[in-house]
N, C-alpha and C positions, 0 to 999 in steps of 0.2 A: 758610763753613758750607754743607753739602750740602743740596739741596732736600728730601731725605728727613728732614732734621733741622729742618724748619720754616723754610726759606729764604724770605725776603721777595722779592716782585717788584720792590720799590723800595729794598731795603736798609735801610729805616728801622725803628725799633722802636716807633713810635707806633701807636695803634689807630685812626688816621684812616681815612676811607673809601677811600683809594687803596691801602692796604696789602693785600697778598695773600700767603698762605704756603701751602706744600704741607704737608698733614697726612698723614704716613705712616700714622698709626693708622687712618685711614679711607680712605686712598688717594684723596685729593681735594684740590683747591684750595679754600681758604676765604678769604673776604673779607667785610668789613662794608660793605654798600651805604650810600651817602650818605643821611643822615637816618633810618637804621634801626638799631636797637640789636642786632638778631639777626644771626647769621652766615648767609651764603649759601655753599653748598657746590656745587662742580662736580666730579663723580666722574671718575676717569680714563677710564671707558668713554665718557662724553660727549665727552671730548677726542679719543678714538680716532676718532670720526666726523669731527672737525674737523681734526686734524693728521695722522692716519694711525695705523696699527696699533701703532707703537712708543710714541707718546705718553709719552715720558719726562717726569718731573716738570719738568725744565728747559724742555722744549718747551711744556708747559702754562703755566708761569709766563711764558714769552716771549710766547705768544699773548695771555695776559691783559694783560701790560704794553703790547703793541702795539695792543690793541683794548679797552682799559679802558672807554672810553665805551660800547661795545656791551654789555659785561657789565653796566655800571651801568644801561643802558636796559632790558636783559632783566630784571634784578632789580626795577627799579621797576615794570615792566609786570606781573610776577608778583605783587608785593606788592599792587598795585591790583586786579588781576583776582581774587585770592583773598581780598582784604580781610584781610590778615594783621595780627595784633597787632604793635605796634612792636618787641617783644622776641622775636618768633617766629623760629626758625631755619627755613631752607627750602633747597631745592636747585633748580638750573637743569638742564635737560636740553639735549641738542644742538639740538633744535628751537627752544627758547627763544632760544638764542644765535644760531643761524643767522638767525632772524627779525629779531633786533636788528641783526645785521651787514648784513642786506638792507634795513633801515629799516622793517620791518613790526612790527606788534603781533599776534601769533598769539592766537587764542582757544583755550581748552582743547579738546582733542580734534581740532583741525585740524592738518593737515600744512602745513609751511612751503612756500611756493612758490619758495623759493630753492634747491631741490634741484639744479636744473640748473646753477646758479652754483657751488655748493660740492660737488656730486656726492653720490652715495650711498656708504654704508659699503662698503668692499671686501669 
């Protein structure tokens, strides 16, 4: 199955927290964070900052699969920071993800200090 057709990062069909798929209709990766009923979306533009300008759906799924814990950490931090309802859908931006990759919890409006590590958008 092609990534544009809803390919999963783990190949499973369950709705468990580890599952992620590319949603071509919104040009974003979608996953359900552990302990949360809503979906978390990461738009391709956020991935362009993380993986480069091409950011093909396969590249985005591969980054998620390799860094799943950081995506879960970023999602949990945003849920707590925004006190989101258990069924609320939300999105992560590149700063949320970079902060989690660097082991930080960013506050709204603050810039991640890991720019030097991951670089700025070209």
